[in-house]
C-alpha positions as CSV (number, residue, x, y, z in Angstrom):
1,M,84.0,-48.1,37.5
2,A,83.1,-44.4,37.7
3,E,86.3,-43.7,39.6
4,T,88.3,-45.4,36.9
5,S,86.4,-43.6,34.2
6,T,86.7,-40.2,35.9
7,G,90.5,-40.9,36.2
8,T,90.7,-42.0,32.6
9,R,88.8,-38.9,31.4
10,E,91.1,-36.6,33.4
11,Q,94.3,-38.3,32.4
12,L,93.2,-38.2,28.7
13,R,92.2,-34.5,29.1
14,Q,95.6,-33.5,30.6
15,R,97.5,-35.5,28.0
16,L,95.6,-33.9,25.1
17,I,95.9,-30.4,26.6
18,Q,99.7,-30.9,27.2
19,S,100.2,-32.2,23.7
20,Q,98.3,-29.3,22.2
21,Q,100.3,-26.8,24.2
22,T,103.5,-28.3,23.0
23,V,102.4,-28.3,19.3
24,L,101.3,-24.7,19.6
25,A,104.6,-23.7,21.2
26,V,106.4,-25.2,18.2
27,V,104.2,-23.9,15.4
28,E,104.0,-20.4,16.9
29,R,107.7,-20.0,16.6
30,M,107.7,-21.3,13.0
31,D,107.8,-18.7,10.3
32,E,106.6,-19.2,6.7
33,V,110.2,-20.3,5.7
34,A,110.1,-23.1,8.3
35,G,106.5,-23.9,7.3
36,Q,107.7,-24.5,3.7
37,M,110.5,-26.9,4.8
38,Q,110.2,-30.6,4.2
39,A,109.1,-32.2,7.5
40,N,108.8,-35.7,6.2
41,Q,108.9,-37.5,2.9
42,G,105.7,-36.1,1.6
43,W,104.8,-33.0,3.6
44,R,106.1,-29.6,4.5
45,G,105.8,-28.2,8.0
46,R,102.5,-26.5,7.2
47,D,101.2,-29.7,5.7
48,V,101.9,-31.6,8.9
49,L,99.9,-28.9,10.8
50,A,97.1,-29.3,8.3
51,H,97.2,-33.0,8.8
52,L,97.0,-32.7,12.6
53,A,94.0,-30.5,12.3
54,S,92.2,-32.8,9.9
55,A,93.2,-36.0,11.6
56,E,91.6,-34.8,14.8
57,I,88.2,-34.6,12.9
58,G,88.7,-38.1,11.6
59,H,89.6,-39.5,15.0
60,C,86.5,-37.9,16.6
61,Q,84.4,-39.5,13.8
62,V,85.8,-42.9,14.7
63,I,84.9,-42.3,18.4
64,R,81.3,-41.2,17.5
65,R,80.9,-44.3,15.3
66,L,82.1,-46.6,18.0
67,L,79.7,-45.0,20.5
68,A,76.8,-45.3,18.0
69,G,77.6,-49.0,17.4
70,Q,78.4,-48.3,13.7
71,T,81.2,-49.7,11.7
72,T,84.4,-47.7,11.5
73,L,85.6,-49.4,8.4
74,I,84.8,-48.0,4.9
75,P,85.1,-50.4,2.0
76,G,88.0,-49.3,-0.2
77,F,89.3,-46.8,2.3
78,N,93.0,-45.9,2.0
79,L,94.3,-43.9,5.0
80,D,97.3,-42.5,3.1
81,E,95.1,-41.3,0.2
82,F,92.6,-39.8,2.7
83,N,95.3,-38.0,4.6
84,N,96.9,-36.6,1.5
85,A,93.5,-35.4,0.2
86,E,92.7,-33.7,3.5
87,V,96.1,-31.9,3.5
88,E,95.6,-30.9,-0.2
89,A,92.2,-29.4,0.7
90,R,93.9,-27.1,3.2
91,R,96.8,-26.0,0.9
92,E,95.4,-22.5,0.4
93,R,94.8,-21.8,4.0
94,T,97.2,-19.5,5.8
95,F,99.3,-20.7,8.7
96,A,97.1,-18.7,11.1
97,E,94.0,-20.4,9.7
98,L,95.6,-23.8,10.1
99,I,96.5,-23.0,13.7
100,A,92.9,-21.8,14.4
101,E,91.4,-25.0,12.8
102,Y,93.7,-27.1,14.9
103,Q,92.7,-25.3,18.1
104,D,89.0,-25.4,17.2
105,N,89.2,-29.2,16.5
106,R,91.0,-29.8,19.8
107,H,88.3,-27.9,21.6
108,K,85.7,-30.2,20.0
109,T,87.7,-33.2,20.9
110,L,87.8,-32.2,24.5
111,D,84.0,-31.6,24.4
112,L,83.6,-35.1,23.0
113,L,85.8,-36.5,25.8
114,D,83.5,-34.8,28.4
115,A,80.4,-36.3,26.7
116,V,81.6,-39.9,26.8
117,A,79.5,-41.9,29.3
118,D,81.5,-43.7,32.0
119,S,80.2,-47.0,30.7
120,D,81.4,-46.4,27.1
121,W,85.2,-46.2,27.5
122,E,85.8,-49.8,26.6
123,I,83.5,-49.9,23.5
124,A,85.8,-51.6,21.0
125,G,86.2,-51.7,17.2
126,P,88.7,-51.4,14.4
127,H,90.5,-48.1,13.8
128,P,90.9,-47.2,10.1
129,G,94.6,-47.3,10.6
130,G,94.4,-51.1,10.7
131,F,94.3,-52.0,14.4
132,D,91.7,-52.7,17.1
133,T,91.0,-50.0,19.7
134,T,88.5,-48.7,22.2
135,V,86.9,-45.3,22.7
136,A,89.5,-44.5,25.3
137,G,92.2,-45.9,22.9
138,V,91.2,-43.5,20.1
139,F,91.7,-40.5,22.5
140,R,95.1,-41.9,23.3
141,V,95.9,-42.4,19.6
142,I,95.2,-38.7,19.0
143,A,98.0,-37.8,21.5
144,I,100.4,-40.5,20.3
145,H,99.8,-39.5,16.6
146,E,100.4,-35.9,17.5
147,K,103.6,-36.7,19.3
148,R,105.0,-38.5,16.3
149,H,104.3,-35.5,14.0
150,L,105.5,-33.0,16.7
151,R,109.0,-34.5,16.3
152,E,108.9,-33.6,12.6
153,L,107.8,-30.0,13.4
154,Q,110.5,-29.6,16.1
155,A,113.2,-30.7,13.6
156,I,112.4,-28.0,11.1
157,S,111.6,-25.2,13.7
158,A,114.9,-25.5,15.5
């Protein structure tokens, strides 16, 4: 099991690092004009970056709760409302501040990845997004989620 867990950890680490590098390459070539462009139906480019930074915190909270044996479901929780509130809370931040928060949160995610015990990868529970997952699965979700939003950022930074 330790071999598999070590392999899982390293695969997830590389996936998260690569994903972050790709996001940073895109956002670092965006200017304020591109940052103000609509990236999707509800958010501008800078909002998508704010969302990626805040979503990382939320995903790590889900992982910590799974590890602690706590519920990840909050009565009355609405993921869309939560995401919009988190983006709104970051509206006054500069683009540089959003990039710094995103980088800091990824660093914390990688620290959490390193802290997960080999025996804990398959601890399972519900994700607030409405599906069942595991500790390893949430780390994968971070990269998958980021890839989805990366396409939006690439479209407006071209």
